[in-house]
N, C-alpha and C positions, 0 to 999 in steps of 0.2 A: 404453700405459696399459691396465690390466686392465679386462675386461668388467664386473666388479663395480663398479669405481670409476665407470665411465661410467654405469652404471645408477643409482648413488646420486646422481650429479650431475644426471641427467635428472629423477629423482624430486624432488630439491630444487628444480629450476627449475620444474617443474609446480606444486609446492606454493606457491612464491612467487607464481606467476601466479594461483593460486586466491585467495591472501590478498589480492593487489592488487585483485581484483574487489570485495572486501568492505571493505577498509581504505583504499582510495584515494579514497573518495567525498568526504571532507572537503577534501582537497587539490584535487580536481576542482572542487568547488563554488567554492573560492577563486579558481581560475584563470578561471572562467566568469562571475563576478559582473559584471552589467551589460553583457555582451558578446552579440553575435549569433552564430548558428551559423557563418556564413561568416567571422567573425573568429577563431574557435577551430579550426574544422575546414577541411580542404582539399577542393577540388573540389565545393563545394556549389552546385547550380544551381537547384533548385526552391524550396528552403526558405530562401532568402536573407532576412535580416531577422528570422528566427525567433529567439527567445531561445535561447541556447546550451544552457541546462539542459533544453530541451524536445526536443532532437534525438534523443538516445538513447532517451528515453521514446517518441517517435514510432516509432522503428525497432523497439523491443520490441513496440509495439502492432501494427505491421504483421505481425510474426512470428506473433502470436496470431490475428490476423484471417485470415491465409492458411494457418495451420497449417504453417509452414516454419521454417527457422533462417537464420542470417546468410548461409550459403553459397548460398542460393537466388538471391541477387542479387550477393553479393560473391565474390571468388575463393577466400577461405579465412577462417578465424576470427581471423587476425592483424590487430589494429586498424591496424597500420602499412600494411596493404595495402588497407584500406577505400576510400581515394581512387581506386584503380585502376578503370578502365572495361572490363577484359578480359572480364567476364561480361556477355553480351548482355542478360540479364534486367534488369540494372541500368537500362538505358535505357528498357526497357518500364515498369519501376516508376516512373521519373521521369514518364513520360507519364501513367500512371494517377493519380499523386498530383496532377499539374496538372489532370487531368480532374475529380477530386473537388473540388479547390479552386474551379475554374471553375463547376461545377454549383451549389455552395453560394452562390457569389458572385452568379451570374446569376439564380438561381431562388429562393433562400431568404434574401436580404439578408445573406449572409455567415455565417448560422448553420450549425452543423455538423449538418445534417439527414442528409446522405448521407456515409457513410464507406466504407472498403474492405470492412468487414464487411457492409454493405448487400447486396452481391452475393456475396462470397466465403464468408462464414459458416464459416470454419475450413478452407477448401479452396483449393488453388492455382488451380484452374480453376473459375470461377463457373458455377452451373447456369443456363442460359438457355432451356431447353425444358421445357414442362409435363410432369411425370412422371405416367404412367398406371399403374394405374387411379386415378381420383379417389376420395376418401373417400366412403363411402355417404351421408354426411350432406348432401352437396351437393344431391341431388334428393329427400331425404326430406321436405322441407317442402311439396312440391307438394300442394295440396288440403287442407292441415292449417292450423288456426288458429294464428297465431303465438303462441308462448309468451312471456309477459312475464318478463323477468329479475327475480329476487328480490334486492332491495338489502339487504345485511346491515346490522344496526344496529351502529354502531361507537361505542365509548366515546370520550370526549374525551382529548386528550393529557394533560391534568392528571390525569385519573383513572388513566391508565396509569402516569404517573410516580409518583403516590402509592402505587400498588400495588407498583411496582418498589422504592421505598424501603423499604416494609414488608417485602418479600421479602428484602432485603439485611440487615435487622436492625432497621429503624426509625430515625427521624430522630435521636432522642436518642443512641442507641448509635453511629450514624455520626459525629455531631458530637463524641462523646467521644474519637475517634481523631484524632490530629494528626500522627502520623508512622508510617512503615511500612518494613519491610525484607522483601524478597522474594528467595528463591533459587530458581533454575530451571535447566533445560537447554533448549537450542534449537539446531536445525540452521539456522545462518545461511546466507544466500545468498552464494555466491562464484563466481568464474570468470565467463566471458562470459555476460552476461545474468542472472547469478545462478543458473545451472543446476547448480552443483556444491554440494551440502550440506556445510557445515563445522560439525562438532560444537563446541558452546561451553557453558561454565558461566556462568550469568548471575547477577549481583548487581544488585538495583534498590533504591534508597533514595528515599523521598519524605518531604517535610516541608511542612506547611501554612505559608503559604497557597499557594505556587507554586514550590517547589524540587524538583528531580528529578535523579537521577544513575543511569545504567545502565553497569555495567562488564561487559565481555564477555571472558572468558578463553578463548583458543584455544591450540592446540599451540605456535604461534610466539610467543605473548606475550599482551599485554593491550591492549585499546582501550576507549575510554569516550566517552559523550556525555551532556550534561546541560543543564539550564536553571537559571541562577543567580538567577532572579527578574527578569532584564531581557533576557538574550540566550541563545539556544541555541548551544552550542558542541560541537565534536567533537575527539577526540584519537586519532590513529592509532597503529599499532604502534611507529613510530619516535619517538613522543613529540611529534610536531608537533600544535599546537593551532590551530584556526581557528574563526571564527564560521560558523554555517550561513547561507549567503548566498542560497539560493533563497528568494525572498520568501514563497511559499506555504508552504514547509517551516518557515520561521521563525514565521509566523503560527500554523500548526497546532501547533508545539511550544509556543508560548505558551499556547494554549488547553488543550492536554493536560497542561501542567504544573500546572494548577489541581488541588489535592489532592482536591477533591470533584467534579472534572469529570465523572466517570462515575456520580455518585450525587446528592448534594444539589444540586449546581450544574449538573446536566445541562441543565435548561431555560435557564439563563443562557448556554449555549453557542450558542444560536440566537436570531435575531430573531423567528422564528415557527416553530411546530411544528403539524403537522396529521396526523391519522390518516386514511390513504387507502384501506386495503384489508386483507383477511385473506390470509395466505399460509401455505404449508406450508414449514417450515424445519427441516431435519434430523429429520424425523419428528414435529415438533410443530406444532400450530396456533398461529399467531402473528398479531399485529397489526402492520401496517406503518405506521411513523411517519416522515414526511419533515421534517427539520430544515433550516432555512436560516441558515447562519452569515453574519455580516456580511462582505461582500467575498470570498466563497468559494463554491464549488459546493455545491449541496444534498447532504445525507447522508441515508441511510435507516437506521432503527433497527427491529429486529424484537423484540417482546416476547412471551414465552410467554403464550398466552391463559389457561392454567391457573395457573401459578406466578407469573407477572408478571415473571420474570427476563429480562434481556437475552440474546438468543440470537445476534444478528448485527448488525454495523455495516458499512455499505457507503459508500464514498466514491469519488471520481474525481479524476484529475489531468488538466487540459486539455492538449491538444497540437494542433499544426496539422492533424493527420490524425484527430482525434476525441478522445474522453475515454477515458483509461486507467483501468479499474476496479480497485478494491482492496477486499477484505472481510476481516473478522475474525469468526470463529465462536467463541462463548464456550460452554464445556461443563464438566461435572464440578464444579459448585458445591459447595464444602465450607466448613466453618467455619474462620475464622482463630483466632489465639490469644485474641482478645477475643470470639469467638462470632459475628462478622459472616460473611456468606456472600460467597465470592469464587470466580471461575472458575479452577480449577486446570489447565484445558486450554484453550489458545487456538490456533486454526488460522488461519494467514495465507495468503490466496490472492489474488494471487501472493505469493511469499516476502517481498516488500517493495513499496511503492508504485511504485518505479521499476525493478523487475526484469521479466524476460520473463513474460508472462501465464500460461505453462504451469507456472511454478514454485510450490512450496509450502514452508511452514515451520511447525513446530509448537513451541509453548512448553509445556513440562511443568513446572508449578510444584511445587516440593518442600516449601516452607515459607513461610508468611506470618506475620510477627511484627508485631503492632500496638503502637504507642506505645513503640518502642525508643528509647533515648537516642541522638539523632543531632544532632551539632553542625552549625549552619548553615554553618560554614566548609567542611564537606565538599563542599558544592555549588559552591564558588567556582571560576570558570574557571581551570584550571591554566596554568602558564607552560610554553611549549615547552621540551622538554629538549634538551640539546646532542646533536648527532648522534653515534651510536655508530660 
């Protein structure tokens, strides 16, 4: 066999492996529905009873908390070899996980107050000795009158939301748009942990009150995900269609499918919203707002103190070893075809809510068309295609 043919076959195998990291999620969800980690994976010792959908999330979280990759504890990157105990660090990791679980159980009523990040903070070896010299501020207070902190005057959440709606174009103009078509490019997360960027052309369609469809075109074909008004579904490259079975993902898909979720109905996304602080976000002064969704973890929204526009949204996914963070930064607001303002650049960190924390993905919007004719049938859950 020629060297060239071998190289081509190797390249094809690598590409298929990359695709599998991005396009196998739907099938993976279907196989995990209602199961525990030890029912789906082999050689689980510490996290028995953990929901299966939280195991990979926990492993990615540990990678970020220690600043390592899979091979720090596993023998290599091949998932087939993950059950092996040949790497001695794996046993140490199990002991550390159990220690964290026990500390929280015995001292904090099971709440996740202590995590791997508490000590490691992005390093394999935690710092356990005071680093000298100490900051000068430690002894600068001696003999001086204590300064009282100045509490900033914060606007109410309603005031910020009103300003945000006006910044987007106003309530009447927003209500006048009932469908939308968006074209964009995005570097999708693929490969182990989502660490391999995969270029894609994106089509996204939305229709009031709660229909959505996202089509992703990659070199190997097309995949899609949508919400048909009742259920979130996903279709992979082979045409297989499944419902999104992770309960938290299904609930969030339902909330996000609301056509006005990020504008007129933003307040309805939460049972309570409160303005908590001022922060610096990407060079802008911003107000931090904490929103509390029903039966879900709190989310943080950051609104530009000057323009009123949304700059960032932060959320977390719970796992047995702590909360895995995810944020979207909104930038480059431009006018759509109807004159509304829309973020033409969205930066995702990590690249997806369930990918390794060090990954990134950017959506570059090319065009936003308001009120295009979109038939409701376009959002119907498709039927699985016959295997090719």
